[in-house]
C-alpha positions as a Markdown table, in Angstrom:
| # | Residue | x | y | z |
|---|---|---|---|---|
| 1 | Met | 94.3 | 8.6 | -181.9 |
| 2 | Phe | 91.6 | 10.1 | -179.2 |
| 3 | Ser | 91.7 | 11.0 | -175.6 |
| 4 | Gly | 88.1 | 10.0 | -174.3 |
| 5 | Ile | 87.3 | 13.7 | -173.6 |
| 6 | Ile | 83.8 | 14.2 | -175.1 |
| 7 | Lys | 83.2 | 17.7 | -176.5 |
| 8 | Ser | 79.7 | 17.0 | -178.2 |
| 9 | Ile | 77.1 | 14.9 | -178.4 |
| 10 | Gly | 74.9 | 13.9 | -181.7 |
| 11 | Ile | 71.4 | 12.6 | -182.3 |
| 12 | Val | 70.7 | 9.7 | -184.8 |
| 13 | Gln | 68.8 | 11.2 | -187.3 |
| 14 | Ser | 68.1 | 8.0 | -189.6 |
| 15 | Val | 69.5 | 4.5 | -189.8 |
| 16 | Val | 69.7 | 3.0 | -193.4 |
| 17 | Thr | 70.8 | -0.6 | -194.1 |
| 18 | Gln | 72.5 | -1.2 | -197.4 |
| 19 | Gly | 73.6 | -4.7 | -197.8 |
| 20 | Thr | 75.8 | -5.7 | -194.6 |
| 21 | Thr | 76.4 | -2.3 | -194.0 |
| 22 | Lys | 74.8 | 0.6 | -192.0 |
| 23 | Arg | 74.9 | 4.4 | -193.3 |
| 24 | Ile | 74.2 | 6.7 | -190.2 |
| 25 | Ala | 73.2 | 9.9 | -190.4 |
| 26 | Ile | 73.9 | 12.3 | -187.2 |
| 27 | Ser | 73.2 | 15.8 | -186.5 |
| 28 | Ser | 75.5 | 17.9 | -183.9 |
| 29 | Ser | 76.9 | 21.0 | -183.4 |
| 30 | Ile | 80.2 | 20.0 | -184.7 |
| 31 | Ser | 79.0 | 18.3 | -187.9 |
| 32 | Asp | 79.0 | 21.5 | -190.2 |
| 33 | Glu | 83.0 | 21.8 | -189.0 |
| 34 | Leu | 83.7 | 18.0 | -190.1 |
| 35 | Ser | 84.9 | 17.2 | -193.8 |
| 36 | Ile | 84.7 | 14.0 | -195.7 |
| 37 | Asp | 87.4 | 11.5 | -194.7 |
| 38 | Gln | 87.8 | 12.8 | -191.3 |
| 39 | Ser | 88.2 | 10.2 | -188.7 |
| 40 | Ile | 85.7 | 10.7 | -185.6 |
| 41 | Ser | 85.2 | 8.9 | -182.6 |
| 42 | His | 81.1 | 8.0 | -182.2 |
| 43 | Asp | 80.7 | 6.4 | -178.8 |
| 44 | Gly | 84.2 | 5.2 | -178.8 |
| 45 | Val | 84.1 | 3.8 | -182.5 |
| 46 | Cys | 86.7 | 5.2 | -185.0 |
| 47 | Leu | 84.1 | 6.2 | -188.0 |
| 48 | Thr | 85.0 | 7.9 | -191.2 |
| 49 | Ile | 83.0 | 10.8 | -192.2 |
| 50 | Val | 81.2 | 10.1 | -195.5 |
| 51 | Ala | 78.9 | 13.0 | -196.2 |
| 52 | Val | 78.1 | 16.5 | -194.7 |
| 53 | Arg | 75.2 | 18.6 | -195.4 |
| 54 | Asn | 73.2 | 21.0 | -193.1 |
| 55 | Gly | 74.1 | 20.5 | -189.7 |
| 56 | Ile | 74.3 | 16.5 | -190.2 |
| 57 | His | 77.1 | 14.2 | -190.9 |
| 58 | Glu | 77.1 | 10.6 | -192.2 |
| 59 | Val | 79.1 | 7.7 | -191.7 |
| 60 | Asp | 79.2 | 4.2 | -192.8 |
| 61 | Val | 79.5 | 1.2 | -190.2 |
| 62 | Val | 80.4 | -2.3 | -191.7 |
| 63 | Ala | 79.4 | -5.7 | -190.6 |
| 64 | Glu | 82.9 | -6.4 | -188.9 |
| 65 | Thr | 81.9 | -3.2 | -186.6 |
| 66 | Leu | 78.7 | -4.2 | -186.4 |
| 67 | Ser | 79.2 | -7.4 | -184.4 |
| 68 | Lys | 81.4 | -6.0 | -182.1 |
| 69 | Thr | 79.6 | -2.8 | -181.0 |
| 70 | Thr | 76.3 | -1.4 | -179.9 |
| 71 | Phe | 75.8 | -0.1 | -183.6 |
| 72 | Ala | 73.8 | -3.3 | -184.6 |
| 73 | Ser | 71.0 | -1.7 | -182.5 |
| 74 | Leu | 71.3 | 1.9 | -182.8 |
| 75 | Ala | 68.2 | 3.6 | -183.9 |
| 76 | Glu | 66.7 | 7.1 | -184.8 |
| 77 | Gly | 66.9 | 9.5 | -181.9 |
| 78 | Asp | 69.8 | 7.7 | -180.1 |
| 79 | Val | 72.3 | 9.9 | -178.3 |
| 80 | Ile | 75.9 | 9.5 | -179.3 |
| 81 | Asn | 79.3 | 10.8 | -177.9 |
| 82 | Leu | 81.4 | 12.4 | -180.4 |
| 83 | Glu | 85.2 | 13.4 | -179.9 |
| 84 | Lys | 87.4 | 14.9 | -182.8 |
| 85 | Ser | 90.6 | 13.1 | -183.2 |
| 86 | Ile | 93.6 | 14.9 | -181.4 |
| 87 | Thr | 96.3 | 16.4 | -182.4 |
| 88 | Pro | 100.2 | 16.8 | -181.3 |
| 89 | Thr | 99.4 | 19.9 | -179.5 |
| 90 | Thr | 96.1 | 18.3 | -177.6 |
| 91 | Leu | 96.2 | 18.3 | -174.1 |
| 92 | Leu | 95.7 | 14.9 | -173.2 |
| 93 | Asp | 93.2 | 15.0 | -170.4 |
| 94 | Gly | 92.0 | 11.6 | -170.7 |
| 95 | His | 93.8 | 8.8 | -172.1 |
| 96 | Met | 95.2 | 7.4 | -175.4 |
| 97 | Val | 91.9 | 6.0 | -176.8 |
| 98 | Gln | 92.3 | 4.4 | -180.7 |
| 99 | Gly | 88.6 | 4.3 | -181.4 |
| 100 | His | 89.0 | 0.5 | -181.9 |
| 101 | Val | 86.2 | -1.1 | -179.5 |
| 102 | Asp | 87.0 | -4.6 | -178.0 |
| 103 | Ala | 83.5 | -5.6 | -176.9 |
| 104 | Thr | 80.7 | -4.5 | -175.4 |
| 105 | Leu | 79.6 | -4.7 | -171.7 |
| 106 | Gln | 76.3 | -4.7 | -170.0 |
| 107 | Cys | 75.2 | -2.0 | -167.1 |
| 108 | Leu | 74.4 | -4.0 | -164.3 |
| 109 | Asp | 73.5 | -1.2 | -161.8 |
| 110 | Ile | 73.4 | 2.3 | -161.6 |
| 111 | Glu | 73.6 | 4.4 | -158.4 |
| 112 | Asp | 72.7 | 7.7 | -157.4 |
| 113 | Leu | 75.0 | 9.1 | -154.8 |
| 114 | Ile | 73.4 | 12.6 | -154.7 |
| 115 | Gly | 76.1 | 14.7 | -156.5 |
| 116 | Ser | 77.7 | 11.7 | -158.5 |
| 117 | Trp | 76.7 | 8.4 | -160.1 |
| 118 | Lys | 78.2 | 4.8 | -159.8 |
| 119 | Phe | 77.9 | 2.8 | -162.9 |
| 120 | Lys | 78.5 | -0.9 | -162.7 |
| 121 | Phe | 79.5 | -3.0 | -165.7 |
| 122 | Asn | 79.6 | -6.6 | -166.4 |
| 123 | Leu | 83.6 | -8.1 | -167.0 |
| 124 | Pro | 83.8 | -11.1 | -169.1 |
| 125 | Val | 86.8 | -13.6 | -167.8 |
| 126 | Glu | 88.7 | -13.1 | -171.0 |
| 127 | Tyr | 89.1 | -9.6 | -170.4 |
| 128 | Ala | 89.3 | -10.0 | -166.8 |
| 129 | Gly | 93.3 | -9.0 | -167.0 |
| 130 | Leu | 92.9 | -5.7 | -168.7 |
| 131 | Val | 91.4 | -3.9 | -166.0 |
| 132 | Ile | 93.1 | -3.0 | -162.8 |
| 133 | Pro | 91.8 | -0.8 | -160.0 |
| 134 | His | 92.2 | 2.8 | -161.0 |
| 135 | Gly | 93.3 | 2.0 | -164.1 |
| 136 | Ser | 91.7 | 3.8 | -167.4 |
| 137 | Ile | 89.0 | 2.5 | -169.4 |
| 138 | Cys | 87.0 | 3.8 | -172.1 |
| 139 | Leu | 82.9 | 3.5 | -172.2 |
| 140 | Asn | 81.1 | 4.8 | -175.0 |
| 141 | Gly | 84.2 | 7.0 | -175.9 |
| 142 | Val | 84.5 | 8.4 | -172.4 |
| 143 | Ser | 87.6 | 8.1 | -170.8 |
| 144 | Leu | 87.1 | 6.7 | -167.0 |
| 145 | Thr | 88.9 | 5.6 | -164.1 |
| 146 | Val | 88.2 | 2.3 | -162.7 |
| 147 | Ala | 86.7 | 3.0 | -159.4 |
| 148 | Asn | 86.1 | -0.6 | -157.9 |
| 149 | Leu | 87.1 | -4.0 | -159.2 |
| 150 | Tyr | 85.5 | -7.3 | -158.6 |
| 151 | Thr | 85.9 | -10.6 | -159.9 |
| 152 | Asp | 83.3 | -10.3 | -162.8 |
| 153 | Ser | 82.5 | -6.9 | -162.8 |
| 154 | Phe | 83.7 | -3.4 | -162.2 |
| 155 | Glu | 82.2 | 0.2 | -161.2 |
| 156 | Val | 83.2 | 4.0 | -162.6 |
| 157 | Ala | 82.3 | 7.1 | -161.0 |
| 158 | Ile | 80.5 | 9.7 | -163.0 |
| 159 | Ile | 80.9 | 13.2 | -161.9 |
| 160 | Pro | 77.8 | 15.7 | -162.8 |
| 161 | Tyr | 79.5 | 17.3 | -165.9 |
| 162 | Thr | 80.5 | 14.3 | -167.5 |
| 163 | Phe | 76.9 | 13.0 | -166.8 |
| 164 | Glu | 75.3 | 15.9 | -168.5 |
| 165 | His | 77.3 | 16.1 | -171.3 |
| 166 | Thr | 77.5 | 12.8 | -172.4 |
| 167 | Asn | 74.9 | 9.8 | -173.2 |
| 168 | Phe | 75.7 | 8.4 | -169.6 |
| 169 | Arg | 72.4 | 10.5 | -168.8 |
| 170 | Asn | 70.5 | 8.4 | -171.2 |
| 171 | Leu | 71.8 | 4.7 | -169.9 |
| 172 | Tyr | 69.9 | 2.7 | -168.1 |
| 173 | Thr | 70.4 | -1.0 | -166.2 |
| 174 | Gly | 70.5 | -3.6 | -168.9 |
| 175 | Asp | 71.8 | -1.5 | -171.6 |
| 176 | Tyr | 75.0 | -1.9 | -173.0 |
| 177 | Val | 78.1 | 0.3 | -174.1 |
| 178 | Asn | 81.1 | 0.1 | -176.1 |
| 179 | Val | 84.4 | -0.6 | -174.5 |
| 180 | Glu | 87.7 | -0.1 | -175.5 |
| 181 | Phe | 90.5 | -1.4 | -172.7 |
| 182 | Asp | 93.5 | 0.5 | -172.0 |
| 183 | Leu | 95.9 | 0.1 | -174.8 |
| 184 | Ile | 99.2 | -0.4 | -173.0 |
| 185 | Gly | 97.6 | -3.2 | -170.9 |
| 186 | Lys | 96.7 | -4.9 | -174.1 |
| 187 | Tyr | 100.2 | -4.7 | -175.4 |
| 188 | Leu | 101.5 | -6.1 | -171.8 |
| 189 | Leu | 98.8 | -8.9 | -171.9 |
| 190 | Arg | 99.6 | -10.1 | -175.5 |
| 191 | Gln | 103.4 | -10.3 | -174.6 |
| 192 | Ala | 103.0 | -12.3 | -171.5 |
| 193 | Glu | 100.7 | -14.7 | -173.7 |
| 194 | Leu | 103.4 | -15.1 | -176.2 |
| 195 | Thr | 106.1 | -15.7 | -173.5 |
| 196 | Gln | 104.4 | -18.4 | -172.1 |
| 197 | Tyr | 104.5 | -20.4 | -175.2 |
| 198 | Lys | 108.3 | -19.9 | -175.6 |
């Protein structure tokens, strides 16, 4: 479980295809602190550490994850948001994030507000019920608040600290991000769907 508060970023050193799986090597300031079998959020994707060496850690990304995330197009030099899992004593500064990505969304527009930034993303109709005004949403592992909600899109506001300390500064119009919708919202929507068939 994660909170969506990014403490460090990593740089992709290599991506090696092994059958239907990709082995990704990432360098970061926390890599040497990690241990094999530890679960770490990589751009919002919960992945298991399989190797650690000289400031680099490695993870395996299976076909199922590749099909639902931006990792299918990940390349050497890409910047990844990293977060260690939270503990019972961790301050929950963001919101509860599982690291289970629901889909990818496309960045439609980026507006520099001279002191903050506004990012606009598409919102497919099948996920519209999971987004509410001022509700929580996780994009590339970052806990954010929905600033504006439209019929088929939404906007989030990015403060300077978040812009400088995450890969949002590397995001351009047309790029895709991993999204995890609010956990509570997903359970409520599922219950409502089941209830209508009773």
